C-alpha positions as CSV (number, residue, x, y, z in Angstrom):
1,M,0.0,0.0,0.0
2,S,1.4,3.4,-1.0
3,I,0.8,6.6,0.9
4,H,-0.1,9.5,-1.3
5,S,1.4,12.8,-0.3
6,P,0.4,16.4,-1.3
7,A,3.9,16.9,-2.7
8,E,3.0,14.4,-5.5
9,D,0.3,16.7,-6.6
10,A,2.5,19.8,-6.7
11,L,2.7,21.4,-10.1
12,V,6.3,21.9,-11.2
13,C,8.0,24.0,-13.8
14,S,8.2,22.7,-17.3
15,A,11.7,24.0,-17.9
16,R,14.2,21.1,-18.4
17,G,15.7,20.0,-15.1
18,C,13.7,22.5,-13.0
19,R,11.8,21.1,-10.1
20,A,10.6,24.4,-8.7
21,A,6.9,25.0,-8.0
22,A,5.0,26.4,-11.0
23,V,3.3,29.8,-10.5
24,W,2.5,30.6,-14.1
25,A,0.6,28.7,-16.8
26,L,1.7,29.5,-20.4
27,E,-1.1,28.5,-22.8
28,W,0.0,27.9,-26.4
29,N,-0.8,26.1,-29.6
30,N,1.0,25.4,-32.9
31,P,-1.5,26.7,-35.5
32,R,0.0,24.4,-38.1
33,L,-0.9,21.3,-36.0
34,H,-3.7,22.4,-33.6
35,D,-7.2,23.7,-34.0
36,T,-7.3,27.4,-33.1
37,A,-9.4,26.7,-30.0
38,R,-7.0,24.0,-28.6
39,R,-4.6,25.1,-25.9
40,K,-1.6,23.2,-24.5
41,T,0.0,24.3,-21.3
42,W,3.5,24.7,-20.0
43,L,4.0,25.5,-16.4
44,A,6.7,27.9,-15.2
45,C,8.3,29.0,-12.0
46,A,9.1,32.7,-11.5
47,E,12.6,32.2,-12.8
48,H,11.6,30.4,-16.1
49,R,8.4,32.3,-17.0
50,T,10.3,34.7,-19.3
51,S,12.5,32.2,-21.1
52,L,9.7,29.7,-21.7
53,G,7.4,32.5,-22.8
54,D,10.0,34.0,-25.1
55,F,10.6,30.6,-26.7
56,L,6.9,30.2,-27.4
57,D,6.4,33.8,-28.5
58,A,9.3,33.7,-31.0
59,R,7.5,30.9,-32.8
60,G,4.1,32.6,-32.7
61,F,2.7,29.9,-30.3
62,L,2.1,31.8,-27.1
63,R,-1.6,32.6,-26.5
64,A,-1.9,33.5,-22.8
65,V,0.0,33.6,-19.5
66,T,-2.0,33.2,-16.4
67,P,-1.3,32.6,-12.7
68,V,-1.6,29.0,-11.6
69,P,-4.5,28.7,-9.1
70,G,-3.3,28.8,-5.6
71,S,0.1,30.3,-6.5
72,P,1.4,33.4,-4.7
73,T,1.2,35.3,-8.0
74,L,-2.5,35.6,-7.5
75,D,-1.9,37.8,-4.4
76,T,0.3,40.4,-6.3
């Protein structure tokens, strides 16, 4: 029997090798592959929000950046 911990549910940053808590959701799609209404999501910590967003924006994929529910960014 395994014990489930809240840490297993924690959302982590999508940047390669980063294990920090995610505070931003970067919604994107590739218009060549996805219907215009479809959104994929990358999660970002405060440190990687800009670099991940810039990567998506440079390709014309970035659609929205929103705070992750429950993150401290909602308080600012």
